[in-house]
C-alpha positions as a printed NumPy array, in Angstrom:
array([[ 79.722,  70.627,  98.655],
       [ 77.841,  73.638, 100.007],
       [ 76.533,  73.512, 103.558],
       [ 76.245,  75.633, 106.67 ],
       [ 76.474,  74.586, 110.295],
       [ 74.374,  77.074, 112.218],
       [ 76.016,  76.624, 115.657],
       [ 79.349,  77.774, 114.186],
       [ 77.722,  81.089, 113.259],
       [ 75.899,  81.603, 116.554],
       [ 78.841,  80.772, 118.855],
       [ 80.411,  83.808, 120.537],
       [ 84.224,  83.817, 120.173],
       [ 84.741,  86.968, 122.239],
       [ 83.52 ,  86.088, 125.735],
       [ 86.153,  86.69 , 128.387],
       [ 86.556,  84.213, 131.218],
       [ 85.174,  86.548, 133.882],
       [ 81.973,  87.208, 131.913],
       [ 81.643,  83.534, 131.033],
       [ 82.042,  82.591, 134.685],
       [ 79.749,  85.304, 136.044],
       [ 76.799,  84.985, 133.691],
       [ 76.878,  81.546, 132.128],
       [ 78.98 ,  79.147, 134.176],
       [ 79.689,  79.41 , 137.882],
       [ 80.444,  75.706, 138.296],
       [ 84.038,  75.992, 137.106],
       [ 83.349,  73.178, 134.62 ],
       [ 83.233,  74.177, 130.967],
       [ 81.935,  71.439, 128.678],
       [ 82.726,  71.61 , 125.019],
       [ 81.333,  70.171, 121.795],
       [ 83.676,  68.991, 119.054],
       [ 82.179,  68.275, 115.647],
       [ 83.607,  66.741, 112.495],
       [ 81.996,  67.233, 109.087],
       [ 82.573,  64.464, 106.539],
       [ 82.273,  65.624, 102.932],
       [ 83.387,  62.582, 100.901],
       [ 80.054,  60.761, 101.224],
       [ 76.976,  61.283,  99.041],
       [ 75.787,  63.905, 101.533],
       [ 77.857,  65.804, 104.102],
       [ 77.263,  64.655, 107.665],
       [ 78.36 ,  65.381, 111.214],
       [ 80.065,  63.291, 113.844],
       [ 80.33 ,  64.436, 117.45 ],
       [ 83.275,  63.7  , 119.734],
       [ 82.147,  62.248, 123.062],
       [ 84.09 ,  61.054, 126.071],
       [ 83.397,  57.627, 127.543],
       [ 83.592,  57.256, 131.297],
       [ 85.791,  54.242, 132.159],
       [ 84.389,  50.791, 132.826],
       [ 84.767,  50.182, 136.565],
       [ 82.528,  47.161, 137.208],
       [ 79.556,  49.468, 137.82 ],
       [ 81.33 ,  51.463, 140.523],
       [ 80.586,  54.455, 138.328],
       [ 78.166,  54.426, 135.41 ],
       [ 79.797,  53.707, 132.07 ],
       [ 78.34 ,  56.206, 129.603],
       [ 79.161,  58.823, 127.004],
       [ 79.402,  62.441, 128.113],
       [ 80.688,  65.729, 126.738],
       [ 84.385,  66.406, 127.413],
       [ 85.164,  69.307, 129.737],
       [ 87.86 ,  71.452, 131.328],
       [ 88.102,  73.146, 134.713],
       [ 88.429,  76.912, 134.704],
       [ 88.228,  79.866, 137.093],
       [ 87.045,  83.459, 136.857],
       [ 90.647,  84.611, 136.463],
       [ 91.44 ,  82.075, 133.729],
       [ 92.579,  83.967, 130.636],
       [ 93.16 ,  81.14 , 128.192],
       [ 90.171,  78.788, 128.281],
       [ 90.292,  78.598, 124.472],
       [ 93.867,  77.254, 124.555],
       [ 92.963,  74.927, 127.438],
       [ 90.157,  73.386, 125.387],
       [ 92.31 ,  72.966, 122.265],
       [ 95.122,  71.379, 124.302],
       [ 92.634,  68.986, 125.882],
       [ 91.232,  68.073, 122.459],
       [ 94.744,  67.461, 121.103],
       [ 95.514,  65.029, 123.918],
       [ 92.217,  63.193, 123.385],
       [ 92.807,  62.805, 119.654],
       [ 96.38 ,  61.599, 120.123],
       [ 95.176,  58.918, 122.543],
       [ 93.028,  57.304, 119.849],
       [ 95.699,  57.452, 117.168],
       [ 94.798,  60.632, 115.301],
       [ 97.934,  62.402, 114.092],
       [ 97.596,  65.829, 115.641],
       [100.563,  67.987, 116.554],
       [ 98.65 ,  71.199, 117.066],
       [ 95.067,  72.134, 116.31 ],
       [ 94.554,  75.335, 114.358],
       [ 93.394,  78.074, 116.785],
       [ 90.629,  78.902, 114.286],
       [ 89.089,  75.516, 115.099],
       [ 87.651,  77.098, 118.244],
       [ 84.405,  78.746, 117.142],
       [ 83.309,  80.27 , 120.438],
       [ 80.819,  79.734, 123.235],
       [ 77.292,  78.411, 122.737],
       [ 74.55 ,  79.017, 125.299],
       [ 71.5  ,  76.76 , 125.524],
       [ 67.942,  77.618, 126.572],
       [ 68.837,  77.025, 130.235],
       [ 71.799,  79.428, 130.046],
       [ 74.363,  76.618, 130.176],
       [ 77.527,  77.346, 128.22 ],
       [ 79.566,  75.084, 125.911],
       [ 82.721,  75.585, 123.901],
       [ 82.436,  74.73 , 120.195],
       [ 85.345,  73.228, 118.227],
       [ 85.512,  72.303, 114.516],
       [ 87.615,  69.166, 113.923],
       [ 86.752,  68.744, 110.245],
       [ 90.403,  69.11 , 109.203],
       [ 91.417,  66.149, 111.382],
       [ 91.609,  62.727, 109.731],
       [ 89.384,  60.382, 111.75 ],
       [ 89.104,  57.625, 109.141],
       [ 89.72 ,  53.963, 109.925],
       [ 89.915,  54.312, 113.699],
       [ 89.938,  51.262, 115.964],
       [ 88.027,  52.099, 119.132],
       [ 88.104,  49.794, 122.138],
       [ 86.264,  49.783, 125.424],
       [ 89.345,  51.38 , 126.957],
       [ 89.239,  54.213, 124.391],
       [ 88.161,  57.377, 126.171],
       [ 87.321,  59.341, 123.012],
       [ 84.762,  58.258, 120.399],
       [ 83.168,  59.892, 117.365],
       [ 79.438,  59.24 , 117.044],
       [ 76.508,  60.141, 114.813],
       [ 73.787,  62.528, 116.037],
       [ 71.205,  59.801, 115.355],
       [ 73.012,  57.561, 117.836],
       [ 72.69 ,  60.32 , 120.442],
       [ 69.106,  61.366, 119.737],
       [ 67.341,  58.225, 118.482],
       [ 69.21 ,  55.206, 119.825],
       [ 70.737,  56.972, 122.848],
       [ 73.583,  54.498, 122.992],
       [ 76.766,  53.684, 121.111],
       [ 77.119,  49.938, 120.543],
       [ 75.594,  48.858, 123.861],
       [ 76.913,  51.729, 126.026],
       [ 74.393,  54.478, 126.916],
       [ 74.69 ,  58.171, 126.165],
       [ 74.275,  60.502, 129.136],
       [ 70.747,  61.871, 129.544],
       [ 72.173,  65.401, 129.641],
       [ 73.812,  64.903, 126.246],
       [ 70.6  ,  63.424, 124.811],
       [ 68.581,  66.384, 126.12 ],
       [ 71.062,  68.884, 124.704],
       [ 70.94 ,  67.447, 121.179],
       [ 67.225,  66.627, 121.244],
       [ 65.606,  69.626, 122.941],
       [ 68.035,  72.37 , 123.905],
       [ 70.199,  72.619, 120.78 ],
       [ 68.759,  70.364, 118.042],
       [ 70.617,  72.392, 115.407],
       [ 73.818,  70.691, 116.635],
       [ 72.774,  67.568, 114.711],
       [ 72.192,  68.925, 111.214],
       [ 73.801,  70.636, 108.258],
       [ 71.802,  73.051, 106.132],
       [ 71.898,  73.588, 102.384],
       [ 73.197,  77.048, 101.546],
       [ 70.623,  77.991,  98.908],
       [ 67.429,  76.602, 100.441],
       [ 68.345,  76.283, 104.132],
       [ 66.84 ,  72.789, 104.033],
       [ 68.546,  70.161, 106.157],
       [ 70.757,  67.548, 104.564],
       [ 69.756,  63.941, 105.188],
       [ 71.165,  62.726, 108.511],
       [ 72.585,  59.185, 108.338],
       [ 71.455,  56.339, 110.576],
       [ 73.844,  53.809, 112.083],
       [ 74.327,  50.333, 110.687],
       [ 76.473,  47.445, 111.94 ],
       [ 78.337,  44.568, 110.33 ],
       [ 80.216,  41.824, 112.171],
       [ 82.844,  39.377, 110.877],
       [ 86.255,  37.989, 111.739],
       [ 88.679,  40.791, 112.448],
       [ 90.736,  40.602, 109.237],
       [ 87.58 ,  40.766, 107.126],
       [ 86.223,  43.614, 109.259],
       [ 89.437,  45.593, 108.697],
       [ 88.954,  45.333, 104.927],
       [ 85.286,  46.261, 105.204],
       [ 86.212,  49.352, 107.201],
       [ 88.014,  50.61 , 104.084],
       [ 85.942,  49.161, 101.24 ],
       [ 82.583,  48.421, 102.836],
       [ 80.842,  45.022, 102.952],
       [ 80.646,  42.803,  99.85 ],
       [ 77.612,  42.778,  97.607],
       [ 75.135,  39.973,  98.127],
       [ 71.874,  38.803,  96.641],
       [ 69.   ,  40.528,  98.429],
       [ 65.437,  39.88 ,  97.243],
       [ 66.595,  38.959,  93.727],
       [ 68.845,  42.034,  93.445],
       [ 72.469,  42.655,  94.339],
       [ 73.092,  45.041,  97.205],
       [ 74.597,  45.59 , 100.646],
       [ 73.138,  44.649, 104.013],
       [ 73.667,  45.934, 107.553],
       [ 72.   ,  45.471, 110.914],
       [ 70.203,  48.168, 112.875],
       [ 71.254,  46.482, 116.132],
       [ 74.761,  46.053, 117.48 ],
       [ 73.702,  42.981, 119.477],
       [ 71.925,  41.34 , 116.545],
       [ 74.979,  41.861, 114.324],
       [ 77.146,  39.988, 116.847],
       [ 74.575,  37.241, 117.445],
       [ 74.249,  36.69 , 113.706],
       [ 77.998,  36.199, 113.389],
       [ 78.262,  33.989, 116.478],
       [ 75.369,  31.874, 115.227],
       [ 77.267,  31.148, 112.021],
       [ 80.758,  30.858, 113.498],
       [ 81.537,  28.592, 116.447],
       [ 85.229,  29.447, 116.839],
       [ 85.804,  30.193, 120.518],
       [ 88.366,  32.895, 121.312],
       [ 88.047,  34.21 , 117.762],
       [ 88.871,  37.899, 117.401],
       [ 85.97 ,  39.534, 115.635],
       [ 85.297,  43.063, 114.509],
       [ 82.12 ,  45.118, 114.514],
       [ 82.015,  47.978, 112.042],
       [ 79.812,  51.   , 112.645],
       [ 78.639,  52.466, 109.351],
       [ 76.772,  55.667, 108.478],
       [ 73.844,  54.751, 106.224],
       [ 71.601,  57.169, 104.331],
       [ 68.067,  55.764, 104.436],
       [ 66.307,  57.29 , 101.414],
       [ 63.431,  54.731, 101.38 ],
       [ 64.13 ,  54.107,  97.725],
       [ 67.59 ,  52.669,  97.137],
       [ 68.22 ,  52.188, 100.863],
       [ 65.484,  50.868, 103.158],
       [ 65.051,  49.478, 106.674],
       [ 63.362,  46.126, 107.285],
       [ 64.178,  45.626, 110.948],
       [ 66.602,  44.316, 111.976],
       [ 68.131,  44.736, 108.517],
       [ 69.143,  47.677, 106.366],
       [ 69.39 ,  47.085, 102.622],
       [ 71.26 ,  49.429, 100.297],
       [ 71.379,  49.074,  96.523],
       [ 74.057,  51.736,  96.048],
       [ 77.604,  51.971,  97.315],
       [ 77.384,  55.747,  97.812],
       [ 74.564,  55.491, 100.363],
       [ 76.808,  54.283, 103.179],
       [ 80.124,  55.343, 104.709],
       [ 82.204,  53.102, 107.069],
       [ 83.156,  54.864, 110.298],
       [ 85.122,  52.769, 112.812],
       [ 85.94 ,  49.221, 113.857],
       [ 85.46 ,  47.75 , 117.336],
       [ 87.402,  44.569, 118.267],
       [ 85.777,  41.764, 120.262],
       [ 86.741,  38.33 , 121.464],
       [ 84.271,  35.469, 120.95 ],
       [ 84.609,  33.591, 124.236],
       [ 81.809,  31.179, 123.368],
       [ 79.177,  33.065, 125.352],
       [ 76.383,  34.433, 123.173],
       [ 75.603,  37.184, 125.683],
       [ 79.178,  38.424, 126.002],
       [ 79.441,  41.66 , 124.044],
       [ 82.232,  43.51 , 125.799],
       [ 84.684,  45.406, 123.644],
       [ 88.223,  44.187, 124.364]])
């Protein structure tokens, strides 16, 4: 599958720490962007690794931000520091990573405001079938969740991250076709909700076919909250462990369409399950906290 990711070609892999500090980053905080390209779907697509600030009963704002490291002018190994930090983050969510290939670090990107970011390619890492909880500090998300919805499940994305992907570096969100330089279709997010055992199976195989407007197909919800409410409305089992699956869906307006709050897909190859989030149904319809 032929594609190009423009930021990987524009990142500078040769900046020394003193130049980086002097001209692009005097804060001592170097944020970095990790991307993962999935190629076993109908179209290749990108996921971005974000860090979730911990839930502290609103003492600090719970939101998704870019991961970062601290560095100084005299730091000589910021590349290794970033890769070590990424390795620890991936291990915490169950990804089997002993050591990330040094070539995964693509260099330093600079945005229109002269802010600098490290760029790391995690496409060789297996991120399939992850279970992400509210306590998970590392999540993989779709660019459309960052730019359009500006939240993951019901947790907001930092305004700075939204601005970066929307205005300052929109090329971070897309893959280009090699021959024409046209952008590949970017998937939207869809949700399904069911008891946890069923959700585990759907994470691997996708949801079952059902009759939709006199034709067989697959259905998802555009809203995380609506997906949960739909399940809770049909299932009254208090303290039931349920699972919400986030699914990448290619909306082609032909075989896959949106009729809010539903997404209908006729074809299996137009969606790709991403992760599962566990919840406990405590009998309260407005309780949506990830366990």
